[in-house]
C-alpha positions as CSV (number, residue, x, y, z in Angstrom):
1,M,5.7,0.9,32.6
2,Q,6.9,2.0,36.4
3,V,5.4,2.0,39.7
4,F,6.4,3.8,42.3
5,A,6.4,1.7,45.3
6,N,8.8,2.2,48.3
7,G,9.8,6.0,47.3
8,S,11.3,5.0,44.0
9,W,9.9,4.2,41.1
10,Q,10.1,0.3,40.3
11,D,9.7,-1.7,37.3
12,A,6.6,-3.2,36.1
13,G,7.7,-5.0,33.5
14,S,7.7,-4.2,29.7
15,Q,5.8,-5.2,26.6
16,F,5.4,-4.3,22.7
17,F,2.0,-2.9,20.9
18,A,1.7,-2.9,17.3
19,V,0.7,0.6,16.1
20,S,-2.0,1.0,13.9
21,S,-1.5,2.3,10.2
22,T,-2.6,5.7,12.2
23,G,0.0,6.1,14.2
24,R,-1.8,5.2,16.9
25,C,-1.3,2.1,20.1
26,A,-4.5,2.1,22.3
27,V,-4.0,0.0,25.8
28,V,-6.2,-0.6,28.8
29,L,-4.4,-0.1,32.2
30,Q,-6.6,-1.8,35.3
31,A,-6.5,-2.3,39.0
32,P,-9.4,-3.7,39.9
33,G,-10.1,-3.0,43.6
34,R,-7.2,-1.0,43.8
35,A,-6.9,2.7,44.7
36,G,-3.7,4.8,45.5
37,I,-1.2,3.2,42.3
38,Q,1.7,5.8,40.6
39,A,2.4,4.5,38.0
40,R,4.2,6.0,34.3
41,V,4.1,4.8,30.8
42,R,6.1,6.0,28.1
43,T,7.1,4.6,24.7
44,D,9.7,3.5,22.8
45,Y,11.5,2.8,19.8
46,L,14.1,0.4,19.9
47,Y,16.6,-0.4,17.1
48,G,16.6,-4.0,15.8
49,Q,13.9,-4.7,18.1
50,S,10.8,-2.4,17.3
51,G,10.4,-4.1,13.8
52,D,13.2,-2.8,11.6
53,T,16.4,-1.5,11.6
54,V,15.4,1.8,10.1
55,N,15.6,4.4,13.1
56,A,17.9,5.1,15.9
57,S,16.1,4.6,18.9
58,V,14.0,7.1,20.9
59,Y,12.6,7.0,24.3
60,G,9.3,8.7,24.9
61,S,8.3,11.4,27.9
62,W,6.9,9.3,31.1
63,T,3.4,9.8,30.8
64,Y,2.1,9.6,34.6
65,V,-1.2,8.0,36.4
66,Y,-2.9,7.6,39.3
67,F,-5.2,5.1,39.9
68,S,-8.4,6.0,42.2
69,N,-11.5,5.0,42.8
């Protein structure tokens, strides 16, 4: 995840989430009481870090999120 601050995208941390047997994963992003936050997230499969060593690393496209009231 990255947040837009000071004119550029800044890393806001990363975390691995398990994917269900149907290939889905639900994550809730919250910013209680805050508005105007611009963020972006993407999915990645990282060779050797995502649970197996069968497939090559793949990076998904960015999904942009805007927090408003």
